[in-house]
N, C-alpha and C positions, 0 to 999 in steps of 0.2 A: 422217649420220656416215660418213666414209670407211671402206673395208673394213679399213684398218689405221690406227686413230686414233693420234695422236701424244701421248706422255706426257712430261712433265718430272718426273723422279724425284728428289726432294729427300732428300739423305742427307749425313751427315758421316762419310765412310769412315775418317777418322783419329781419331774421338773415342775417348779412352781410357776406355772403360766398364769398371768393375770386374767381373771374372768373365764378361765377354761380349765377343764380337768383332762389333761393329756392321758393319764392313766386309765380313766373310765372309758374313753373312746377306744383305746387300744385293747383293753380287756374285751369290749364288745366285739371289735373287729376280729380279734384272734379267736374268740370263742366260736364265731361263725365260719371263719376260714379253715378251722380245723376239720370241718365237715368235708373239705375238698383236698387238704394238703396235710402232710406231716410237718409240724411247725414247732419251732423253738424261738423263744424271745431272748434278746440280749441287749445290753446297754451299748450305745454307740462306741464307747471306748474299747469294747471287746469285739467289735464286728470284724476287724481286719484279721484277728487271730482265728476266728471261727468260720469265716465265710466259705472257705474252700471245701467244707464238708457238706455243703448243701447244693441243691439244684439251682437255687436263686436266693437273692437277698432283697427283702422289702424294707425300704427306709420310710418309716412313718413319723410319729411324733417324737423325734430324736433331739429336739431343742435346737437353739441357734448354734450354727457351726462356729460362730465367733468365740464360743466358750471352749472349743477344742479344735482350733483351726489346724494346728500341725498334725494332729492325729487324723483328722478328716482328710487332709491332703495325702497322707500316707495310705489311708484306706482307698481313696479314689485312685491313686496312682497304681496300687497293687491290683485293684479290681480290673482296671483297664489292661494292665500288662498280662494278667492271668485269664482274661476273657470271662470274668465272673458276670453273671447276669444280674444286674442291679435294677430294681424297680422303685422309682422311676429310672429309666436309662440315664447314664451320666452325660448325655449329649444335650441336655436341656439348655436353652438360650436365655431363660428367665432368671429368677433369683438363684437358681442352682449355680450360676456362673457369676454371682455378684450382681450389683444393680447398674452396671454400666450400660446394660441394654436400654435403659431409659434415655441415655444420650443418643443412641442409635435411632430409637423410635422418635425422639424429638426431631432429630436431623432429617428423618425421612417423612415427616409430616403426619405421623400417626396421631390419633386422638389420645394424647397422654399429657399429664401435667408437665409443662415445659421444664427441662432439666439442663443444668450446665455443671461443668467441673473446673472452670477456670475463671479467675476474677475478671479477665478481659472480656468474658462472654456474658457478664451480668446484664448488660444493656439489651441482650436478646430476650430477657425475661420480662413479662408484663409487670408494671409497677404494683407493689403490694406493701401493706403496712408492715408485714413481717414475712420472713423467708424461712423455710424449713431447711435445716442443714442436717444431713444424715450420712453416716459412714457407708462407703461403697459395699462393705461386707456386712452391714447391719441387718438385724432382724428383731422382731418383737419390740420395736421402738427403742432398742438399745442405742444410746448415743445420740438420739434425735434431739435437736435444739431448734427453737424458734427465735430468730434474731431480726433486728431492724436493719435497714440498708446500711446505716452507719456502723453497726456492730459487725457487719460482714467484713469490714476492713481488718478485723483482728483474727479472722479465721485462718487456720493453717491449712492451705490447700494441698492437694496431692492424693488424699484418699477419702474425700468427701464429695457429696453432690449437693447442689443447692436448687431449690424450687420455690416459687411463690406460694405462700400459704393461701389456700383458696377457701372462701367462706361457702363451702358446699352445703347442699340441702340434706344429703344423706349419703352414706356409703352402701354399696351393694356388691355382693360376691356371687360369682357364677362358678358352679362346681361341675367338672367334667371328668369322665373316665374314658381314656383314649380320646376320640373326637366326639363322644356322645354326651350331650348335656344331661345332667341329672337333676339339679334343683338350684334355686337361688335364695339367698337370705339378704336382708338389709337392716340397717341401723336407723330406726325412726328418730333416735336422738343422736346426733353426730358426736356429742361429747362422751357417749358410752359405747365404745367401739365393739364390745363383745356382748352387748344386749341386742340380740338379733331376732328378727321375725321373718317368717316365710315371705317371699316376694314373687309375684307373678310377672315375669318379664314379657315385654312386648317383642314383636318380631324384630324391631330395630335394636332392642337391647341384646337379643340373642345374636344378631348379626355382628354387633360390636364385639361381644365376648368371643365369638367363634373366630373372628378375624385374628385375635391374638393367639388362640390355640393353633390355628393354621400357621401363623408366623413362626411358632415355636418348633414345628415339624417333629414333635415326639409321636412316634407311631403307637406307643403304649404308655400308660401311666395316668396318674391323678394330677389334675391341675386346678388351681383356683385363680380366677381372674377377678382381682379387686379393682373397683372403680368408684368414682364419686360423681354425684349429680351436681354439675356446676350451676351457678345462679342463672345462666342463660338456658338451662335445660339439657345441655350436652352431657354425655357420659365421657369422663376422662379416666384413663388407666392410672391407678395408683401403683399396683405391682402385679407381676405375673409370677405366682408362687408355684414352682414346679419341683421343689426339693422335698419338702415335708409339710404340705399345707394341712393345717388343722381343719377338720371337716364339719364341726358343730352338728354331728349326727343326732345329738340328743334334742335338737330343736326342730327336727323335721318329723312329719307324720310317719307312722310305722311302715306304711306301704312304700313311702319314699325311701326310708332307711333300708328296708329289705331289698328294694330295687337296686340301691347303690351297692349293697354287699354282693348281690348276684352279678352286677356289672363288673365289680372289681375281681371277683373270682374268675369270671369268664376271661377278663383281660389278662389276668396272671397266667391262665392256662395257655392262651394264645402266645403270650410272651415267652413262656418256657418251652413251647413246642418247637 
């Protein structure tokens, strides 16, 4: 590996994310990663044509794959066929592979919001006033609906998942680089998903989050474990974001942000070596 490996950094700087500024976060990260790597930015639709010229590809705030599903599938297929080093590695078992992992985690008894994908399995869910219906390939709340039990009779099954809507106390996200915990943020107001504040996790909280990082078996990469605090006090997994998790770096203290950048740069070097 050369002293300064080259990276193709995939981002959609103009994506209009609600409550977040994708572009600002990636401008920050790339400005710091340039201290360690030769780096170029590109839009996700250009990644497949350019990736062969670089030592590695970093997929960051590239927007929901739902908006360019066919092109992403071609990018993924070619990267795997050509042995391109993509960070995060394309072996992720979380949102990178769609949301069907929530079914597997439910079936295996993990602490996750119960999830089904067939009408005949609805009785396995706890009773609720409303149910969340989400596309298997969804992201950023695209296509999310909340329906009553009666309204579920009109759902077209096949590519959707159904969960009880939980009256949670707050959401909390845990951020990891490789298997190392970096920081946590939570939503004091459940109705305002992206109004976040620093959160000091307990040992039990960290054990919860680390359990899903271990389950995912990614040796390298950035992961965000999203959970909700149920009314009974338990944490339940909402999603395991391992494709392009937004990091909310503007909301953490400077020393935490700097520590994250160092951890990411070190992780990338190990990954490319």
